[in-house]
Backbone as ProteinMPNN parsed JSONL, in Angstrom:
{"seq_chain_A": "MKKILPLLFLASCAASDKDSAESLLTFVPPSYSLNDTLRADLNGDGELDLLMILEADSSNLEVGSRLLKLLTSDKRKYKEEWTNGNSIYCRFCNGEEGDPFQGIKIEGQTVRIEHFGGPNQKWARTTSFTYMNEDWYLIEDALVHMDENGEIQTKIMTPKEFGEVKMKEFNLD", "coords_chain_A": {"N_chain_A": [[-16.253, 5.43, 10.478], [-14.002, 5.277, 8.875], [-14.438, 3.2, 6.987], [-16.378, 4.36, 5.452], [-15.229, 6.395, 3.931], [-13.773, 5.251, 1.625], [-16.018, 4.352, 0.233], [-17.361, 6.735, -0.268], [-15.485, 7.863, -1.977], [-15.689, 6.099, -4.142], [-18.331, 6.585, -4.869], [-18.084, 9.217, -5.717], [-16.588, 8.803, -7.98], [-18.44, 7.569, -9.601], [-20.132, 9.666, -10.04], [-18.679, 11.309, -11.673], [-17.036, 11.465, -14.917], [-15.269, 9.47, -14.78], [-14.537, 5.967, -14.222], [-17.261, 3.973, -13.053], [-18.42, 3.315, -9.679], [-19.234, 0.708, -9.472], [-17.769, -0.589, -11.517], [-15.166, -0.214, -10.577], [-15.22, -1.742, -8.29], [-14.998, -4.254, -9.323], [-12.361, -4.838, -9.296], [-11.833, -5.63, -6.766], [-11.134, -8.432, -4.967], [-13.027, -11.461, -4.097], [-14.029, -11.865, -0.7], [-12.571, -9.771, 0.299], [-12.353, -6.356, 1.322], [-12.634, -2.913, 0.391], [-10.329, -0.817, 1.754], [-8.952, 1.632, 1.632], [-8.142, 4.312, -0.666], [-5.883, 5.88, -2.943], [-5.101, 8.525, -5.084], [-3.046, 9.426, -7.782], [-0.708, 10.59, -10.247], [1.14, 8.172, -10.988], [2.825, 7.039, -12.866], [3.683, 8.99, -14.56], [2.277, 9.693, -16.887], [0.388, 11.64, -17.11], [-2.186, 10.976, -16.384], [-4.452, 10.231, -13.712], [-3.707, 7.695, -11.515], [-4.711, 4.803, -9.581], [-4.293, 3.709, -6.344], [-5.056, 1.019, -4.43], [-6.004, -0.107, -1.227], [-6.672, -3.079, 0.15], [-8.481, -5.175, 2.377], [-8.582, -8.327, 3.947], [-11.63, -9.836, 4.792], [-13.833, -11.095, 7.428], [-14.718, -13.479, 6.349], [-12.59, -14.567, 5.143], [-9.825, -16.749, 5.424], [-7.443, -15.59, 6.066], [-7.953, -13.323, 7.655], [-7.672, -9.86, 8.175], [-5.334, -9.608, 6.739], [-3.661, -7.809, 4.107], [-3.951, -6.382, 0.825], [-2.168, -4.634, -1.638], [-2.973, -2.803, -4.374], [-2.389, -1.708, -7.643], [-3.865, 0.343, -9.969], [-3.694, 1.523, -13.201], [-4.399, 4.375, -15.204], [-5.745, 4.783, -18.379], [-6.817, 6.6, -20.925], [-9.129, 7.195, -19.474], [-9.919, 4.775, -18.412], [-9.41, 2.138, -16.113], [-6.748, -0.174, -15.555], [-5.436, -3.145, -14.195], [-2.26, -3.119, -12.837], [-0.531, -4.383, -10.982], [-0.713, -6.545, -8.092], [0.029, -6.754, -4.701], [0.498, -8.789, -1.991], [2.19, -8.732, 0.132], [3.278, -6.375, 1.091], [2.221, -4.725, 3.013], [1.887, -4.834, 6.452], [-0.213, -7.104, 8.289], [-3.348, -6.425, 9.951], [-3.258, -7.504, 12.532], [-0.628, -8.04, 13.096], [0.952, -6.841, 14.981], [0.342, -7.667, 17.44], [-1.087, -7.107, 20.65], [-0.604, -4.434, 20.582], [-1.845, -3.151, 18.565], [-2.794, -2.129, 15.196], [-0.119, -2.126, 12.953], [0.156, -0.751, 10.553], [0.531, 2.409, 9.262], [-0.038, 4.072, 7.162], [-0.012, 5.407, 3.769], [2.073, 7.408, 1.802], [2.331, 9.637, -0.898], [4.691, 11.011, -2.999], [5.28, 12.765, -5.681], [6.231, 10.47, -8.033], [6.827, 8.562, -6.23], [6.062, 6.187, -3.792], [5.406, 5.728, -0.402], [5.258, 3.381, 2.13], [4.184, 3.144, 5.362], [4.924, 1.878, 8.611], [4.518, 1.192, 12.117], [5.335, 0.12, 15.395], [5.465, -2.124, 18.239], [5.688, -3.127, 21.63], [7.377, -2.455, 23.982], [9.926, -2.119, 22.938], [10.113, -0.025, 20.564], [9.508, 0.247, 17.033], [9.908, 1.256, 13.613], [9.042, 1.139, 10.203], [9.652, 1.942, 6.898], [8.885, 1.538, 3.601], [9.812, 2.276, 0.321], [8.856, 2.873, -2.991], [9.2, 3.431, -6.521], [8.302, 4.618, -9.823], [10.045, 3.593, -12.635], [11.904, 2.913, -15.587], [9.712, 1.78, -16.882], [8.316, 0.267, -14.962], [7.505, -0.541, -11.503], [9.629, -0.095, -8.819], [11.332, -1.148, -5.839], [12.954, 1.227, -3.897], [13.947, 1.946, -1.459], [14.3, 0.659, 1.823], [13.651, 1.218, 4.972], [14.444, 0.815, 8.356], [13.825, 1.528, 11.674], [14.73, 1.068, 14.989], [14.233, 0.793, 18.45], [16.33, -0.236, 20.939], [16.581, -2.396, 23.908], [17.924, -0.771, 25.706], [17.129, 1.717, 25.117], [18.388, 2.894, 23.035], [18.619, 4.062, 19.719], [18.507, 2.345, 16.721], [19.261, 2.436, 13.333], [18.589, 1.293, 10.106], [19.069, 1.565, 6.795], [18.296, 0.41, 3.736], [19.139, 0.087, 0.301], [18.839, -0.337, -3.313], [21.478, -1.105, -3.709], [22.066, -2.814, -1.597], [19.918, -4.71, -1.636], [19.469, -5.348, -4.29], [17.761, -5.437, -7.501], [14.391, -5.017, -7.127], [11.203, -5.624, -8.019], [8.121, -3.997, -7.376], [5.782, -5.554, -7.389], [6.784, -7.981, -6.641], [7.853, -7.655, -4.164], [8.488, -8.431, -0.71], [7.762, -8.101, 2.649], [8.903, -9.761, 4.55]], "CA_chain_A": [[-16.051, 6.47, 9.492], [-12.943, 4.897, 7.962], [-14.987, 2.388, 5.903], [-17.252, 5.196, 4.641], [-14.449, 7.208, 3.006], [-13.61, 4.619, 0.317], [-17.308, 4.308, -0.453], [-17.607, 8.086, -0.779], [-14.624, 8.015, -3.131], [-16.277, 5.354, -5.259], [-19.535, 7.298, -5.277], [-17.675, 10.393, -6.482], [-16.172, 8.309, -9.302], [-19.645, 7.298, -10.375], [-20.741, 10.939, -10.39], [-17.872, 11.945, -12.698], [-16.883, 10.674, -16.122], [-14.367, 8.361, -14.47], [-15.244, 4.698, -14.086], [-18.284, 3.904, -12.006], [-18.069, 2.554, -8.476], [-19.469, -0.709, -9.772], [-16.653, -1.154, -12.29], [-13.981, -0.246, -9.728], [-15.358, -2.851, -7.349], [-14.606, -5.505, -9.984], [-10.957, -5.061, -8.977], [-11.768, -6.097, -5.379], [-11.39, -9.881, -4.98], [-13.967, -11.973, -3.096], [-13.627, -11.919, 0.705], [-11.791, -8.575, 0.619], [-13.098, -5.098, 1.256], [-11.82, -1.743, 0.081], [-9.968, -0.133, 2.994], [-8.59, 3.013, 1.32], [-7.672, 4.557, -2.024], [-5.079, 7.073, -3.165], [-5.007, 8.836, -6.51], [-1.903, 10.237, -8.186], [-0.099, 10.179, -11.508], [2.293, 7.407, -10.515], [3.719, 6.622, -13.954], [4.097, 10.159, -15.334], [1.603, 9.81, -18.185], [-0.599, 12.713, -17.058], [-3.47, 10.436, -15.929], [-4.455, 9.823, -12.316], [-3.756, 6.256, -11.257], [-5.403, 4.494, -8.335], [-3.68, 2.744, -5.457], [-6.108, 0.496, -3.567], [-5.624, -0.925, -0.08], [-7.766, -4.018, 0.367], [-8.271, -5.968, 3.583], [-9.351, -9.567, 4.029], [-12.71, -9.73, 5.779], [-13.979, -12.236, 8.342], [-14.982, -14.712, 5.612], [-11.309, -14.992, 4.595], [-8.987, -17.418, 6.422], [-6.354, -14.676, 6.41], [-8.607, -12.091, 8.082], [-6.736, -8.819, 8.576], [-4.24, -9.435, 5.785], [-3.943, -6.707, 3.179], [-3.413, -6.355, -0.527], [-1.956, -3.329, -2.248], [-3.255, -3.014, -5.792], [-2.22, -0.509, -8.453], [-4.605, 0.459, -11.228], [-3.277, 2.68, -13.98], [-5.48, 4.941, -16.006], [-5.418, 5.023, -19.775], [-8.04, 7.06, -21.619], [-10.22, 7.177, -18.506], [-10.227, 3.403, -17.995], [-8.382, 1.565, -15.251], [-6.31, -1.551, -15.761], [-4.618, -3.586, -13.078], [-0.833, -3.274, -13.124], [-0.036, -5.417, -10.088], [-1.257, -6.704, -6.743], [1.05, -7.276, -3.8], [-0.063, -9.17, -0.701], [3.281, -8.817, 1.107], [3.905, -5.064, 1.266], [1.606, -4.058, 4.162], [1.672, -5.782, 7.542], [-1.624, -7.361, 8.584], [-3.932, -5.659, 11.058], [-2.964, -8.142, 13.812], [0.793, -8.408, 13.125], [1.628, -6.141, 16.075], [-0.22, -8.184, 18.688], [-1.988, -6.248, 21.413], [-0.244, -3.029, 20.369], [-2.695, -2.574, 17.527], [-2.451, -2.192, 13.782], [1.152, -1.447, 12.681], [0.09, 0.029, 9.32], [0.285, 3.822, 9.557], [-0.548, 4.759, 5.99], [0.788, 5.518, 2.553], [2.285, 8.78, 1.337], [2.788, 9.721, -2.282], [5.468, 12.206, -3.325], [5.603, 12.602, -7.091], [6.017, 9.09, -8.461], [7.325, 7.704, -5.166], [5.062, 5.761, -2.812], [6.013, 5.298, 0.858], [4.362, 2.614, 2.998], [4.707, 3.362, 6.707], [4.496, 1.005, 9.704], [5.071, 1.53, 13.427], [4.815, -0.792, 16.397], [6.293, -2.591, 19.335], [5.183, -2.79, 22.964], [8.405, -1.737, 24.742], [10.966, -1.773, 21.983], [9.407, 0.543, 19.413], [10.131, 0.125, 15.724], [9.213, 1.87, 12.483], [9.56, 0.665, 8.916], [9.118, 2.637, 5.728], [9.356, 1.018, 2.323], [9.542, 3.251, -0.731], [9.039, 2.401, -4.354], [8.952, 4.466, -7.513], [8.168, 4.176, -11.212], [11.192, 3.846, -13.509], [12.121, 1.856, -16.582], [8.396, 1.227, -17.202], [7.813, -0.625, -13.916], [7.624, 0.022, -10.164], [10.739, -0.751, -8.142], [11.683, -0.78, -4.483], [14.147, 2.074, -3.906], [14.471, 2.076, -0.107], [13.638, -0.056, 2.906], [14.25, 1.816, 6.165], [13.974, 0.264, 9.623], [14.322, 2.191, 12.878], [14.402, 0.191, 16.109], [14.774, 1.193, 19.743], [16.685, -1.446, 21.675], [16.165, -2.445, 25.317], [18.597, 0.305, 26.436], [16.598, 2.997, 24.642], [19.204, 3.411, 21.944], [17.953, 3.937, 18.422], [19.272, 1.715, 15.652], [18.67, 2.726, 12.035], [19.153, 0.552, 8.975], [18.452, 1.984, 5.537], [18.794, -0.398, 2.626], [18.832, 0.578, -1.041], [19.12, -1.403, -4.284], [22.864, -1.569, -3.562], [22.036, -3.945, -0.674], [18.934, -5.755, -1.933], [19.363, -5.61, -5.723], [16.58, -4.93, -8.199], [13.182, -5.669, -6.631], [9.962, -5.036, -8.523], [7.14, -3.863, -6.295], [4.84, -6.672, -7.4], [7.465, -9.137, -6.074], [8.398, -7.294, -2.849], [7.955, -9.136, 0.45], [8.253, -7.521, 3.904], [9.687, -10.739, 5.312]], "C_chain_A": [[-15.026, 6.05, 8.447], [-13.464, 4.091, 6.771], [-15.864, 3.229, 4.97], [-16.46, 5.973, 3.598], [-14.196, 6.529, 1.664], [-14.92, 4.553, -0.469], [-17.671, 5.67, -1.014], [-16.747, 8.356, -2.002], [-15.236, 7.327, -4.349], [-17.541, 6.04, -5.767], [-19.162, 8.531, -6.097], [-17.187, 9.997, -7.863], [-17.385, 8.093, -10.189], [-20.276, 8.599, -10.843], [-19.953, 11.644, -11.485], [-17.836, 11.054, -13.931], [-15.944, 9.492, -15.904], [-15.187, 7.084, -14.323], [-16.231, 4.72, -12.931], [-17.766, 3.106, -10.812], [-18.212, 1.06, -8.746], [-18.312, -1.321, -10.547], [-15.373, -1.185, -11.477], [-14.042, -1.406, -8.749], [-15.032, -4.198, -7.995], [-13.136, -5.834, -9.721], [-10.767, -5.559, -7.542], [-12.097, -7.586, -5.365], [-12.403, -10.298, -3.915], [-13.294, -12.091, -1.728], [-12.637, -10.817, 1.095], [-12.712, -7.369, 0.56], [-12.115, -3.968, 0.984], [-11.594, -0.965, 1.366], [-9.646, 1.333, 2.743], [-8.16, 3.091, -0.137], [-6.838, 5.83, -2.037], [-4.977, 7.276, -4.664], [-3.825, 9.75, -6.76], [-1.43, 9.748, -9.548], [1.208, 9.475, -11.167], [3.258, 6.982, -11.622], [4.073, 7.765, -14.907], [3.43, 10.324, -16.677], [0.532, 10.902, -18.208], [-1.978, 12.268, -16.604], [-3.366, 10.041, -14.461], [-4.636, 8.309, -12.209], [-4.376, 6.037, -9.882], [-4.657, 3.403, -7.578], [-4.758, 2.315, -4.475], [-5.505, -0.321, -2.438], [-6.843, -1.769, 0.255], [-7.452, -4.856, 1.599], [-9.177, -7.19, 3.576], [-10.408, -9.435, 5.113], [-12.85, -11.03, 6.566], [-14.288, -13.547, 7.617], [-13.696, -15.297, 5.011], [-10.481, -15.634, 5.712], [-7.836, -16.532, 6.887], [-6.913, -13.325, 6.832], [-7.561, -11.107, 8.6], [-5.567, -8.632, 7.638], [-4.648, -8.385, 4.75], [-3.304, -6.935, 1.82], [-3.224, -4.898, -0.919], [-2.08, -3.55, -3.742], [-3.101, -1.686, -6.522], [-3.009, -0.639, -9.74], [-4.088, 1.689, -11.943], [-4.42, 3.104, -14.878], [-4.974, 5.218, -17.412], [-6.717, 5.376, -20.489], [-9.28, 6.873, -20.749], [-10.724, 5.771, -18.162], [-9.086, 2.916, -17.114], [-8.026, 0.169, -15.715], [-5.378, -1.901, -14.611], [-3.178, -3.783, -13.53], [-0.237, -4.393, -12.284], [-0.822, -5.414, -8.787], [-0.156, -7.311, -5.899], [0.406, -7.549, -2.447], [0.984, -9.239, 0.401], [3.956, -7.478, 1.369], [3.33, -4.26, 2.423], [1.391, -5.118, 5.239], [0.179, -5.926, 7.826], [-2.07, -6.564, 9.811], [-3.504, -6.212, 12.426], [-1.483, -8.495, 13.998], [1.578, -7.73, 14.246], [1.072, -6.56, 17.425], [-1.173, -7.2, 19.344], [-1.703, -4.763, 21.221], [-1.061, -2.369, 19.265], [-2.105, -2.698, 16.132], [-1.134, -1.453, 13.507], [1.124, -0.55, 11.437], [-0.319, 1.464, 9.649], [-0.229, 4.603, 8.354], [0.434, 4.754, 4.835], [0.874, 6.989, 2.187], [2.804, 8.727, -0.081], [3.478, 11.065, -2.471], [5.931, 12.054, -4.763], [5.248, 11.201, -7.54], [6.545, 8.088, -7.433], [6.224, 7.448, -4.147], [5.801, 5.237, -1.588], [4.954, 4.611, 1.719], [4.965, 2.647, 4.394], [4.065, 2.434, 7.734], [5.164, 1.459, 10.994], [4.507, 0.557, 14.445], [5.786, -1.077, 17.514], [5.76, -2.175, 20.688], [6.193, -1.96, 23.761], [9.517, -1.258, 23.831], [10.302, -1.324, 20.687], [10.214, 0.356, 18.135], [9.285, 0.868, 14.699], [9.863, 1.347, 11.207], [8.854, 1.418, 7.803], [9.736, 2.026, 4.487], [8.916, 1.996, 1.244], [9.772, 2.61, -2.085], [8.66, 3.51, -5.318], [8.869, 3.847, -8.906], [9.425, 4.571, -11.982], [11.353, 2.656, -14.442], [10.836, 1.068, -16.85], [7.892, 0.167, -16.23], [8.002, 0.068, -12.568], [8.653, -0.797, -9.402], [10.895, -0.243, -6.716], [12.959, 0.046, -4.543], [14.743, 2.253, -2.512], [13.626, 1.284, 0.868], [14.335, 0.394, 4.19], [13.608, 1.248, 7.421], [14.648, 1.014, 10.765], [13.825, 1.366, 14.05], [15.013, 0.753, 17.382], [15.068, -0.08, 20.533], [16.291, -1.337, 23.145], [16.827, -1.372, 26.175], [18.103, 1.686, 26.016], [17.409, 3.619, 23.526], [18.527, 3.113, 20.609], [18.932, 3.394, 17.388], [18.54, 1.986, 14.335], [19.389, 1.92, 10.963], [18.378, 0.967, 7.734], [19.104, 1.196, 4.409], [18.298, 0.187, 1.301], [19.093, -0.562, -2.028], [20.565, -1.908, -4.236], [22.919, -2.791, -2.65], [21.092, -5.063, -1.12], [18.76, -6.059, -3.412], [18.11, -4.999, -6.327], [15.356, -5.714, -7.739], [11.974, -4.932, -7.199], [8.927, -5.029, -7.409], [6.192, -5.045, -6.252], [5.444, -7.936, -6.79], [7.978, -8.884, -4.648], [7.701, -8.06, -1.733], [8.586, -8.544, 1.701], [9.119, -8.473, 4.696], [11.068, -10.782, 4.755]], "O_chain_A": [[-15.146, 6.41, 7.276], [-12.984, 4.276, 5.653], [-16.073, 2.85, 3.817], [-16.955, 6.194, 2.493], [-14.387, 7.17, 0.631], [-14.923, 4.683, -1.693], [-18.225, 5.763, -2.109], [-17.197, 8.992, -2.955], [-15.294, 7.896, -5.439], [-17.789, 6.068, -6.973], [-19.847, 8.858, -7.066], [-17.346, 10.756, -8.818], [-17.359, 8.397, -11.382], [-20.885, 8.646, -11.912], [-20.506, 12.505, -12.17], [-18.51, 10.026, -13.99], [-15.843, 8.612, -16.758], [-16.417, 7.137, -14.304], [-16.028, 5.427, -11.944], [-16.813, 2.334, -10.919], [-17.398, 0.255, -8.293], [-17.911, -2.451, -10.267], [-14.56, -2.092, -11.657], [-13.011, -1.99, -8.416], [-14.811, -5.181, -7.288], [-12.712, -6.975, -9.901], [-9.645, -5.878, -7.147], [-13.213, -7.973, -5.712], [-12.616, -9.574, -2.942], [-12.103, -12.391, -1.644], [-11.948, -10.927, 2.109], [-13.713, -7.363, -0.156], [-10.929, -4.058, 1.303], [-12.546, -0.505, 1.997], [-10.017, 2.192, 3.543], [-7.852, 2.077, -0.764], [-7.062, 6.741, -1.241], [-4.79, 6.324, -5.422], [-3.622, 10.73, -6.043], [-1.724, 8.622, -9.948], [2.258, 10.111, -11.07], [4.395, 6.605, -11.336], [4.694, 7.535, -15.945], [3.957, 11.028, -17.538], [-0.157, 11.071, -19.215], [-2.866, 13.106, -16.451], [-2.32, 9.571, -14.012], [-5.586, 7.735, -12.741], [-4.543, 6.983, -9.112], [-4.42, 2.314, -8.102], [-5.316, 3.15, -3.762], [-4.604, -1.13, -2.659], [-7.905, -1.248, 0.597], [-6.297, -5.207, 1.84], [-10.362, -7.111, 3.25], [-10.12, -8.979, 6.219], [-12.064, -11.959, 6.381], [-14.138, -14.619, 8.202], [-13.713, -16.388, 4.441], [-10.443, -15.114, 6.827], [-7.317, -16.714, 7.988], [-6.401, -12.288, 6.412], [-6.674, -11.478, 9.37], [-4.87, -7.62, 7.711], [-5.832, -8.115, 4.553], [-2.267, -7.587, 1.691], [-4.033, -4.039, -0.568], [-1.378, -4.384, -4.315], [-3.619, -0.661, -6.078], [-2.847, -1.594, -10.499], [-4.045, 2.776, -11.367], [-5.281, 2.309, -15.256], [-3.911, 5.81, -17.603], [-7.605, 4.536, -20.632], [-10.335, 6.451, -21.223], [-11.843, 5.615, -17.672], [-7.926, 3.251, -17.352], [-8.874, -0.578, -16.201], [-4.629, -1.056, -14.12], [-2.907, -4.517, -14.48], [0.476, -5.252, -12.802], [-1.491, -4.443, -8.431], [0.511, -8.258, -6.315], [-0.163, -6.649, -1.831], [0.706, -9.747, 1.487], [5.098, -7.447, 1.828], [3.883, -3.221, 2.784], [0.793, -6.164, 4.985], [-0.595, -4.988, 7.629], [-1.247, -6.095, 10.598], [-3.4, -5.447, 13.385], [-1.128, -9.177, 14.959], [2.758, -8.026, 14.434], [1.3, -5.893, 18.434], [-1.967, -6.543, 18.672], [-2.49, -3.923, 21.657], [-0.971, -1.159, 19.061], [-1.049, -3.298, 15.934], [-1.038, -0.262, 13.801], [1.983, 0.319, 11.287], [-1.373, 1.704, 10.236], [-0.797, 5.684, 8.515], [1.528, 4.195, 4.904], [-0.113, 7.721, 2.251], [3.621, 7.871, -0.424], [2.925, 12.116, -2.147], [6.866, 11.304, -5.041], [4.093, 10.787, -7.44], [6.691, 6.903, -7.735], [5.545, 8.371, -3.698], [6.705, 4.41, -1.705], [3.898, 5.178, 2.0], [6.107, 2.235, 4.597], [2.852, 2.224, 7.739], [6.248, 2.043, 10.968], [3.331, 0.2, 14.375], [6.781, -0.379, 17.707], [5.415, -1.01, 20.891], [5.867, -0.848, 24.174], [9.988, -0.126, 23.945], [9.972, -2.14, 19.827], [11.444, 0.312, 18.159], [8.089, 1.079, 14.901], [11.076, 1.142, 11.146], [7.628, 1.516, 7.772], [10.957, 1.999, 4.336], [7.784, 2.481, 1.254], [10.754, 1.898, -2.296], [7.897, 4.414, -4.977], [9.302, 2.718, -9.135], [9.822, 5.736, -11.983], [10.976, 1.533, -14.109], [10.867, -0.15, -17.021], [7.134, -0.724, -16.614], [8.594, 1.145, -12.502], [8.571, -2.024, -9.341], [10.63, 0.922, -6.419], [13.938, -0.369, -5.163], [15.897, 2.66, -2.377], [12.401, 1.239, 0.76], [15.47, 0.0, 4.46], [12.383, 1.205, 7.539], [15.873, 1.122, 10.82], [12.65, 1.003, 14.11], [16.18, 1.145, 17.393], [14.179, -0.897, 20.769], [15.741, -0.325, 23.578], [16.342, -1.085, 27.269], [18.599, 2.702, 26.501], [17.144, 4.749, 23.116], [17.943, 2.048, 20.411], [20.032, 3.915, 17.211], [17.329, 1.784, 14.244], [20.618, 1.867, 10.915], [17.171, 0.744, 7.641], [20.306, 1.306, 4.165], [17.186, 0.707, 1.207], [19.524, -1.641, -1.621], [20.843, -3.023, -4.678], [23.714, -3.702, -2.881], [21.43, -6.24, -0.994], [17.979, -6.943, -3.765], [17.476, -4.137, -5.717], [15.282, -6.927, -7.933], [11.753, -3.759, -6.897], [8.871, -5.951, -6.596], [5.831, -5.497, -5.166], [4.712, -8.867, -6.455], [8.481, -9.802, -4.001], [6.497, -8.31, -1.788], [9.811, -8.486, 1.808], [9.991, -8.032, 5.445], [11.907, -11.539, 5.242]]}, "name": "protein", "num_of_chains": 1, "seq": "MKKILPLLFLASCAASDKDSAESLLTFVPPSYSLNDTLRADLNGDGELDLLMILEADSSNLEVGSRLLKLLTSDKRKYKEEWTNGNSIYCRFCNGEEGDPFQGIKIEGQTVRIEHFGGPNQKWARTTSFTYMNEDWYLIEDALVHMDENGEIQTKIMTPKEFGEVKMKEFNLD"}
């Protein structure tokens, strides 16, 4: 069912005046498939932008890796703003515990990428970025970790700790 939802979204685009599914698929690189989409006005211009989550398929040497791609809308046409291949953990990065990627939440112009994992020592990581100064910047990187004694350790970093990081340059490592 999960693979059907992005296709239904693209079909609904074709049915409206928005770009057709065929033209949106031109933003999907070879050996990747569309995993999910989110629509919101991420740059405050009154137009709905499109955040695409793409996953490498079995024909790709990096099967399971993901790309996050932002398309902005201008006069009902999309243009690619950036692609980041280091902002979402791969499907297999949590070993036998399953996919660590939990999803993306949008609040206004802020996008939060959520991960969770760990076999015995659970961890969660949320990275947040927002639009400002005509670009998208990392504004918070939060890591919660339960140690072997069951104690919870929290580390929240902001630009004060990591400096100015544009989303297109962000790397989870």
